[in-house]
N, C-alpha and C positions, 0 to 999 in steps of 0.2 A: 194604571201607569200611564204618565204623560210622556209625549213624546219630546225627545231633547232637540233642542233648537239646532237648525242647519244654516250654517254661514254659507252663502254663495261665493265661491272664488276662494277657496281655501289658501292661504297665503303660502302654507308649509307645501302645497303641491304645484303651485304656479310659479314660474320663474320670477325673480324680482325684477320689475320693470321700472326703470327711472328715465324720466322725459329729459330728452334735450330740446331747450325752447330757446329761440332767438327771439328777443324782446327788442324789434326793431322801431326806427322812428316812424318809418312809412307803413310797413307791415310786419306781422309776427307770426310765427309759426312754430309747430312742435314735429320732433322726430322721435323714434325709438329704433333701437338695434335688438332685433329677438334671433339669435342665430349670427351667421355671418354677415348679413346685409342690413344695413340701416335704411331706414325708409321714413319719408314725410307721413304725417296722418292728415288725412283730408277730410272735409265734412261731407254730408251727404250729397251735396252737389258736386262733389269731386274737386273741390277748391282747396289748395295747401296755405294760401295767404290769407290771413285774417288782417285787414286793414288795422291799424292802431289808432282807432278814432272811437270817441265815446260822446254819445249825445244825450245831454240831460234835458229831457222834454219838457214843456210847460205844465202837463198833467202830472209831472212827479216821476213818470216813467223813465227807465235808463236803457237806451240802446247801445249796443257794442259791437264793432266791426262791420260787416257789409251793411246791416241794418241802419247803423250810426252815419255810415258815410253816405247813403242815400238820401240822408236828412238834411246834409251840409246847406243846402240853399233853402230848404224849409225853415230851418233853425239857425242860420249861420252864426249868430251870438252865443249858441248854446250847444256847438258841436266843437269838440277839443279834439285836435290832432298834433302830431309833432311833439308830445309831452316829454319825450325822451330828451329833448333839448333843455328842460327845465329840472330833471330830476337830479337831487343832492346838490343843487347850487342855491346861493344867496340870489336876492333878486337883483341885487349890483351885477354879479357875474351873468345872470341870465337876460339883463336889460337888453343886449344886443340882438337876441332871438325874440325876445316879446315884442319888440317893434315890429316884427315880420307876422305876427300872429294875428288871424283874425277874430280871435275872441279874447275877453278882457284878462288880464293878469295882475293882479295887485300885490303890493308888499303886506305882509302881515306885521304883527307886533314885534316879530323877531327878525324883520328883514327878511323872511323868506318868500318865495314866490307862491301865490295861490290863485287858482282860476276862480274868476268871479262869475256865478252863475245866479243872476237876481241877487237875493239876500244871501246865498250860500256861497261858502269858500271851500275850495276842494284842493289838497296838496296833490303835488306830481306823483307822489307815491300812491295815494287813493285812486288816482286816475288810472296809474299803470297796473294797479291790483285788479282793475275791472278788466283790462286786457288780458292779463295772464289768467284771471278766471274763465274768460271766453277761450283762451287758448287751452287750458286744462280741460273744459266742458267739451270742447270738440274731440281732444285726444280721447278721452273716457268713452264717448260714443264711437270713436273709430275702433278702439281695441275691446271695448265691451266689459271694461271693470274699472274700479276706483284707482286712481293714481293721486300719490301725495308727495313724490319725491322728483325733483328736478335739478339738473344743471343749466344754469342760465348764464347766455354769454353776453359780454359788455365790450365796448371797444377798449383796445388796449391801453388807450390815452385816459380812461376812466380813472379818477383818484379816488382815494380812500372813501370819501364821504358819498360820492356816486355809486360806487360799489355797495357801500352798506345801504344806502336807500334803496338800491334794486333789490337788496335781499327783505329789506322792510316790505317792499310791495309785494313780492312772493309770500312772506308770512300773512300779509292780509288776505291773500288769494287762498290761502290754505295749502301752501305749498312748502316742504321742507327743501330749501335750497342747500344740496350737498356741497357745491362747488360754483363759484363763480368764474367761468372760463373766458379767457381772452379770445374775441372773435377770430383775429388771424390764426390762432393755434386750432381753433376748430376747423376754420377752412380748410388748412393744410390737409387735416385727417381726411374731409370730405373729397377731396381730389384723388384719393389713393395713396397719398404720401404718408405711408404708415409706419415707417421706420424700417422697412425691410431694405433699404439701402441708405447709405450715409450720403449726405449732401447738404446743400445750402438752400433755402427756399425764401422767396420774396412774397409776401402776401400783400396785396394792394384792395383795400376795401373802401370803395366809395359808397356810402350808404346814402339815405334820404337827408339825414342832418349833421352826419360826422364823416371825418375821413382818417383813416388810419392806414400805416404802413408798418410792417413788422418784418424783421430778418430773423428766420429761424435756423438752426442747425440741428440736424439729426445725425446721430451717432450712436451705434450699437443700439439702436431702438428708443433711445432717449430723446424726446424733444426739447430743445432748449431755446427760448427767445434770446438771440443775442442782442437785439435793440429794437426799439418801437418810436415811432414818431407820427405826429398827425395835427390834425385841426379840428378842435370841437365846433367850430364855426363854418364848417364848409361841408356841402353835401349837394345831393341833388336837387333839393329845395332851392339852392341859390341859383342852380341851372333855371330853374321854373321862375324864379323872381325875375331873371333877366327878360325871360320871354313875357312876364307879366307886364313889365314896365313897357314893352313893345304894344302889347294890347291896350293897355291904358292909354298910351298916347293917340290912339284912335278914337277915344271915346270924347263926347263931349265935354267941355272945360267943367261943368257943374259935377259930373260923374267923377272926374278925375279929382276934382276938390273935395269930394265926399267919401273918397275911398277909404280913409281912415276912421270915419265916423259911421259908415255903412257897411256893416258886415257882410251883408249879401252880396256887394260889389266885390269885395276883397275874395269871398270863398268862390265866386263864379269865376273870377278872373284867375285865380290861382287853380281852379280845377281845368279850366281852358287851357293854360299855360303848361300844366302837366301833360296834357293830351298832345298839344304839339310837339312836345319834347320827344315823345313816344314815336309819333308818326316821323319826325325827322331822324330818327334811328333807321327807319325803314326806307324812306322816300328821300329824293333830292329837294323836294320843296312841299310845303303844307299851306293850305289855307284854311282860314277860321272866319266865322260869322258867329258872333256872340250877342245875343238880342237879351238885353236887361230891361225891356218893358219901356216904362216912361223914362228911365234912366239914360237911355240911349243904345245905340247898336254899335259894336266894334267889328270892323272887317279888317283882316290882315292876312298878308302872304309872307311866310319866312322862307328862304331858302337855307339850305343846310350849309353853305359857305357862310351866310350871314349869322347863323346860330354859332358855327365854329368859331368866327371871329369875335363874338361877344363872349363866349365860353373860356376863351383861350387862356387869359389872366389866370382864371379858376384852376383850370387843368396844369398851367405851369405851377401854381402852388402846391398841388400834389406832388408834382415831380421834385419840387424843391425839399420836400419831405421826405420823398424817397432817396435823394442825395444824401440827407442828414442822418437817415437811419442806416445807409450803406457805410458812412463814414464812423458812425457810431459803433458799427458791429465789427469795424476793423477788418472788412472784407473788400475786394474789388468786386465790379459789376460781372467781370468775366468768371468769378467764382460761383455766382449763383446759376444753379442749375434748374430751378423751376420758378415760374411767375403764375401765382394765383390769384384769379378776380373774385370779389366779392360785392354784392350790393347791386342792385337793380342798374343804377347810372353807369357802370362798367359796360353796358351794352351801347353806350353813345359812342359812334365811330371814332371820333377824335380822341377819345381817352384811350381806346385800345391802340390806335395808330401812334399816338405820341408816345405812350408806354412801351411799345415795341422797338421804336426808334431809339428812346432813351436807353433800354437795357439792351438792346443788341440781339433780342429773340422774342420769338411770338409767346403771349401768354397762354396758359391753358384755358380751354372754352368748353369743355365737355361736361362740365357740370353746371346745372342752372345756378348763377351766382345769387339769386333770391333765396335758394334752398342751401346753399352750401355749408353755413353758419350752424344751421339746426341739425344737419347731418352729422357734422363734425360734433357738435354737442351729444347728440345721441351715442357716437362712439365712445367719448369720454364717460357719457352716463353708465353705459355698459361696463365699462372698466370699474366705476365706483360701485356697481350694484355686485361685483365680484364674479362676473361672468366672463371677463377677458382680462389676463394678467400679464399680455404682452406688450403692454404700452406704459410708458413712463412721460409726463407731461411736466415741463419744468417752464413755468412763466416768470416773467420779470416785473419789476416794480417800476412804474412810469416815471415818476418824478422821485428826487431825493427827499429823505424824512430827516429831521433834526430837531433840536430845541434851542430856544434863544438863549445866549449866554450875555456876560455883564457887556452893556453898551449896545444892545439891540442887535447883535451879530446872530448867525444861525450856525451853530456847530452840527455838520451834516452827520449822522451816524449810519444811515444806510443810503448809498449812492443809487442814483438812477441807473435802470437797466441790471440791478443786481436781481439775481435767480431767487425767487421764492419758492417754499417757505425759507425764512432766513431770521436770524437772531443775533443781534450785534451788542456788546455792553462795553460802555465806556465810563471811566472815572472822573467826578467832577467834586469841586469843593466850595466853601463858602468865601465871599468877598469881603464879609464885615466881620469884626471880632463880636463874640457873643450871639451870634445869628442862630435862632432855634428853629427856623422853618424856611423851606425853600420853594418858591413858586416855580413850577415847571411849564412851560408853554411850548407845544409842540407844532411844529410848522412843517408845510410841504412846498417845495420848488427849488429852483436852480440859483436864485439870486442870493448874495452873501448877507442882506440885512433882513431882519424880520419883516418891515414895513413892506418889503417887495415880495413876501412870501405869503402863502395862505395858512391861516391858523388853523388847526384841525381840532384844537382841544387845549385842556389845562387842568392841572391838578396840583395839590399842596402836600410837601413831604414836611409835617410836623413833628414836634417832638424831640428834636435834636438837642442835646445838651449843650449849654453855652461852651463854646471853644473859641480859640484865636482862630483869626482867619485864615484859611489854607489847611487847617488841621483837620476837619471832617473829611472823611473818604465817602463820597456819594456815588454809588453805582447805578448808572441810568441804563436799561435796557429795553431797546426796542425789538419786538417780535412781530414779524408778518407772516401770517399763516397763509395756508395755500389758495384762500380766497382773496387775498391780498388786503385784509382787515388787520389794523395794527393795534397792539397792545403795549403799553408802556409801563414799566415799574421802575420805581426808584428805592435804592436801599443804602441807608447810612452803615458801612462795613463796622465800623467799631461797637456801635450799639444794637443793631439788627434792626433798628426803626425802618419800616417799610411802607410804601403807598403806592398805588397803580391806578391805571385807569384803562379800559378800552375804548379807543376812540370812535365815538358815535358822532354820525354826521351832523356839523355845526350847522349845517344848511339843509337838513332833512327833518324827519320826524323826530319827536322825542319819544322816549319809552314808554311814557304815558299814553300819547297819541295814538303809537302802534296797539297798545294794549286796548284802548278804547273803540279804535276802529274794528279790532279783531272781534271784540265782543259784540258791537252792533252788526258787523257782518254774520256772525251765528244767531243773533237775536232776529234779524230779518231774512235768514235764509230762506224760509217757507215763502214768505210775501215775495220775494225776489223771483223765486222760481215760477210761481203763480202769474206774476207779472210778466215775465218772459214768455210763458206758454200763452198767455192770452195775446201778446202781439204777433207771435208767430201763427196763431190761428187766425187772428183777423187778417194778416197777410195773405195767408192761404185762401181764405173765403173772398177778399176782393180780387185775387187771382183768377179764382174760378168764375165770378160773375163776369169779370171783364172777358175772359176766354170764351165762356159759353156763348156771350152775346155776339161776340165777332164770328163764332162758328155758324150762329144762326143765321147769320146774314148770307153765308156761302150755301148753306144747306138748303136741299129741296125735300122737304118733309110734308107729311099730311097735317091739316090744320088742328087735328086732336093731339097729336105728337108735340107740334109747336105750342099749343096752349099748355101740356104739362110741363114743358120745359121752362116757360116763360113764368109760369106760376112758381116753380121752384126757385128760379132766379130771383124774383120779387121778392119771395119769403126771407130768402138769405140777404138780400139788399136790404129789406127791413130789419133785420137782426143787426146788421151793420150799422144802419143810421140810428138805432136805438142803443147802441154800445153794449151790445149782449155780451155776457161773459163767454168764455172759452168753451165751456160744455154745451151751450146754446149754439155757438157758431159751428162746432164740431158736428152737432145733430143736423144742423142746415146744409153743411157740406156733404155730409152722408145722403141728405135726401137727394140732393141735386145730382150727386154721383149715381144713385140708383136710377133715376129719372133718365139720365143721359145714357147710361148702361143699356136700358131696355130699347133705345133707339139704334143703338149699336151702329153708329155711322163714322166711318173713318175720318170723315171732315172735322166732325165735332171732336173726335178723341184726340187727333193731333193737333188741333188748335188750342184745346185746353191744356195739353201736355207742354206746348210751346211757350203758352202764357204764363204757366208756373214755372218753367224753367228762366224765363226771362225776368220774371219777378224775384226769383231767388239769385239770379246773378246780378240784378241791381239793388238788392237790399244789403 
């Protein structure tokens, strides 16, 4: 008799876990709720934030997260960050952001933005999928089981194509995206605003690349987004850019002139500017000396008043959006009971003080603004998993949806700030005698003419019997699901002729591209795993060599023991020089560990541990 196969982690016995994922411009992270408390999932170093950074190394290896961020200066033109600014956009729409990025972005044959790494071209969805895959991997290690379902958050201002492109990225990462959730709604949940009492909440979300503000009303446990406003070209990165200009001004002219052609300078300056911003949130002034080698040295001192004067117009732009959202919601500021902060840049003191002054009350600060969205997404994920039936979240559509009518006008069927899911049907007719087909072009925007709105898609209703103009009765239905994804159908009422379309992103991936990339990810899954394992093992070996050598300089050991340790260190160093595989490096690490363990010296042990920790923090 043969044994029956046993599957580890029987899903019938384990609670259903759905990830809540904040796919951020600067950092990404995941959280789950198992029981009453939501918690962020951390890696083995205890870090929750995964930098939204991907490095395509010259040897063909791909690093993601902290490892990629550590390579920004080594491979400045091959390290991709802030990809969220490009996802779901045309190249023309993305161009204002492209100019600020230190890596090359080109237009594809369909006028889509593509990251250019050597001869390769990578879509924003593909890059985002690598980040999501790293988030998923970290989460699986934290909970000790496979995870395949997620709720992923997006800015409330994201339109249909950006939402669909985010779902495409999730599919490429092997995740079933159960819901696209607006970030402000998620944040309100994280702050404990759980529907237990009625009220109005203002969510102020200043992330790395985008700004959103939403007004939510909670009534009888139901969350309803009354309005949303924002700016997809405004975020903490723009604060950094102002400081970067200050740093560049102190560089020699040749370095300033080469900044657009020299990705190293741009990456180094951007990194230094981000550091300055963080320090100025804690101190009244900050000094910086940036050594760019033969390119020059930048020395700059910035006071907090100088920084605040520079960013004041940007902060005012956010408050203008707040004012617009309040007006659209039809409430007064005095009706707002809670103010919620989201995004790392809300730590900037001027942001908090100006917002408090504008609203007349202090914002909540008891939740880490970097973690709020992921925690809220985990709560919604738990609802969708069937574990919590106490909450109902109703989001809104950020921009009006309609079709082009005769003369190039747009007939809006679903107005902005309409609660979703929603469905609207209106009747139209033909404008020409004997017309047997109708072309329907779908637009999103607030302008009255199609040329000033964004086209989402088009399809044709054919097979209409020839009739006099105005006689056919064509019912056009717009259906927006809970994810904000649009489906449009058209039916001629007299003949029952019908056609329809699910609006796929005009500025994202085609279905064929998604299928191709998913097949490629499956085909190369084993190779990708081995490549990552080799990278991590090499980093560990390098840290052990460095840490042990530092410890030997401090330790007072007998010559025979020093010789044994030196011998093991040289052997491991030789393996590194010979680009040995992960198995050989692991054996070398174990041998060095064994030798150092035999001398049991506290100095060596603490130094090696410290070096490993520093290596992990910087990778």
